[in-house]
N, C-alpha and C positions, 0 to 999 in steps of 0.2 A: 681205660682200665688196663689195657695191655702194658703201657708204659708203667702204671703202678706195679703191675705184676712183675715187670722186668726189674724194677728198682728193688723190690722185696726179694725177688730171686738172687739177685746180686749180692744183698746183704748177707745172704747165707752162704753163697759161693765165696765171699770174700774171707770168710772163716773156715772154709771147707778143707783144703787140701792136706793129702798125705799119699804115700805109695809104699812100694816095697823097695828095699835097699838096693837091689839089683839095677834099679833104674836112676840111680843117683850118679851124676858124674861131677868130678873135681876138676875146675879149670884153674891151674896154678897161674899166678902173675908173679912178677919179680918180687922176690922177698918171701915167697911161700914157705911156711915152715910146718914142723910136725903140730905145733900148737893149732894150727888152723884145721888139722885132721879132727881134733876134739870139738872145735866150734861146729864143724860140719856134722859131726855126729849128733851135737845137741840140736841143731836146726832140724836135722832129719827127724829126729824124735818130736820135736815141737809140731812139724808137719804131720805126722802120723796121729799125734793127739788131736790135732785140728780136724782131721778127717772124722776120727771116731766122735768127737764132739758134735759134728755136723749130723752124723748119722742119727744121734741120740737127741739132736736140738738141745744140747747143753748150753744154755746162755750163761751160765757161772763160768765156763772156760772163756768165753769171749770177754766176760767182764774182767778177768785177770790178765788175759793175754793182749787185748788190744791197748795201746798207749791212749792216753787222754786226749792227744792231739791227732788220733789216728784219722786218716782220710783215705777214702777209696773212690776210684772212678769206675762207674758201671760200664757195661758194653754200649749203653746208650749215651755215654758221656756225662752222666749225672754224678754229683758229689754224695758220697754216704759218709756219714759219721759214725763214731763208736756207738753212740745212743742209738741210732737208727738200726744199725747191726744188731744190737742186742735186742731190741724191740721185735725185729723180724724173727729172731730165734724164738722168743717167748711166744709169740702169736700162734705158733703151731699150724699155721696155714700151710706150711712148706714140708712136704714129705720126701726124703730121698730113699729110693729103692736100691741103688747102687752107686758106686763112685770108684773110679780107676784112674789113678794118678800115674802118668809115665813121663819119660823125657825129661825128668827133673835135673836141673843144674843148680848148684849152690856154689856161689862166689863169696869170699870173705874179704873184708876190708876193715880190719881192725875190729871195732865193736860194732860193725854193721855187716850183715849178711844179705845177699840178693839171691832170691830163688825165682827161677822160671820154670815152668812145667806145663804139661797138657792134662787137662781134667775132663774125662768122659763121664758124664752124669747121667743117671735116670731118675726120674721123679716127677712129682706133681705139685702145683701150687694153685689152690683155689679151684681145685679140679682141672686145670689145664696142665698139659704135658710141656715140660721144659727141658727135656732130655736132649743131649747134644755134646758135641765137643767144644771146649774152651781151652784157651791158652791164658796163662796168668804170670804176673810178676808180683812178689811180695818182697817188702823191705822189713827186715828184722834188725832191732837196734838193742844193744845191751846196756841197760840203765841200771845202776845200784845192784849189779850182778845178775840181773834178771833179763831174759829176752822178751821183748815186745814187738808186735807188729805196728808200725808207724804208717804204712802205706801199701795199697794193694790196687791192682788193676787187671780187669779181665776183659777178654775179646772172644766173641763167638767165632769159631772156625768152622770150615766145611770139612 
């Protein structure tokens, strides 16, 4: 039962993050230009919306934002798909009380953005506490002018 709870928890964590702007760091690479600043602003906004959607258990947001080929890796190493993530949101078995995203870094590579951050969450799933610190990586890809999440990986930290 604990493994199933961790998978369901991860499904929601995968769609979770956002933060406040003062925690965003930009790491320029060769060829970094002002256009990347606008992309970073867009990704930061998508991360903020992801957090709000998680707190509200908004499965429609996941339906729009997750790519059809989305894949996530849970803290237990299990694979999670778009459909599983949306189902976990719709079930209502997961409740967030608080979410704090810090240490966010956004790196831009053309039509791809890679986000790394720390997520301290407080909540319950099926009556069990899953609160604690996580670190995650999310990959965004711009397709047909829209940003979508194609990959996510989370790790429980101390």
